[in-house]
N, C-alpha and C positions, 0 to 999 in steps of 0.2 A: 480418397477418391471422392469426387463430387458427382452428384446424380442429377441435379437440376440442369436442364438444357442438354441432357444426354440420355439417361435412363427414363426421365420424365421431361416433358416440356410444359411450360405454363400456358394454359389457355386463358384463364382469367384469375384475377385476385380482387376480391370485393370486401369492404368492411362489413362487419356484423355488429350487433348491439354491444357485445363485449369482447370482440376479437376480430377475426377475419376468416374468409374462406377462399382457398386456392383450388381451382380446378386444374388438374394436370392430365396430360395425355401420355399414355404408356408407349414406350418404344420397344415393341416385341423383338426387334432385331438387335438389341443391345447385347454385347458380349457376355454379360452376366448370365443370360439365359442359356448360353451354350454349355455352361457348367451346372446350372441350377434349374432345371434338369433337362438334359437333351431329350427332345421328343415330347416332353411333358413339363414345360417351363412354369415355374412359380416365382413370384417376387420374394426374395429373402426378407425376413423381418428386419434384419439389420439395415437393409437398404431403405425400408420405410422409415425407420428411426432416423437415419442420416438425412433423408429428404425432408422430414419434418424439421430437423435442426437447421437445415439450409434455408427453408422457407421462413422460419422465425428470425434468423439472422438477417435475411433480406428485408423483412418487414420492419425490423427494429432499426435497420440502417447503420448497424455497427457490428464489429466482430463479437461473436458469442462463443462460449465454450460450454458444451453440454456437461453439466455437473452431476445430474442424476435423472433416473427414470423410475417411476413407481406405477404400480397397478397396470403394467403393460399386459394387455390381453389381445392375443392374436386369435380372432374369432372365426375367420374364414381365410382361405388362401386367395391371393390376388394373382389371377392368371392373365398374363398380358395378351392383348389382341390388337390388331390394327384398329385405330380410332377409339380404343377404349379410354374412357375418362373416369377419373376418381377425384373425389374432393378431400382435401385436408382441411377440416374445420377446427380452428383454434378458438378457444373460449376461456374465460376467466383469466385473461392475461393480467398478471399483477407484478408490479415492481417490488424487488426486495432490496436490502441494503447493498448487495453486491451484484445484482443481476435481475432476472425475471423468471417467472414460472407460468405455465399454461397447461391446459388440457387439450388433447388432440383426438379427433375422431376421423378415421379414414374410411370412406364409404363411397358407394355409387348410389344410383336411384333405388336399388332393391337390396343391397347387401352392405352390412357393416363388416369391414375387414379387421380393423385394429382400433383399440382405445388405449390411451396412455396419458400419463401426467409427466411433464418434463420440467426440469429446472436448469437454468443457465446462469453462468457468471459472465460479466463483461470482461473481455480481454483487454489488457493494456496495449495501446498502440506503440 
């Protein structure tokens, strides 16, 4: 399941000194929140991980396969709300022999939700 342009929509993507920052808008009406959890929705951690992978693939302009995640820290729950925006800040993007790796921080103006290190391999076309 893909989450960009569905669970989240892209508001902006801007380069940073050693990566990029994507600002996304939450879709509180997404079907995932009907199950997780009705009346008290929170964004599943797996959805944040998948969204980060989709953003990295879009920015790299080629198919990627998530190979690993380290130091994944879910620090606060992300509660969807109309108009809510969160940033996915990618830093330390580095090429490897078979792919790339990066660190990601998911936050808004006042709260850090998740920190993680991700590694990807390039998929053969």
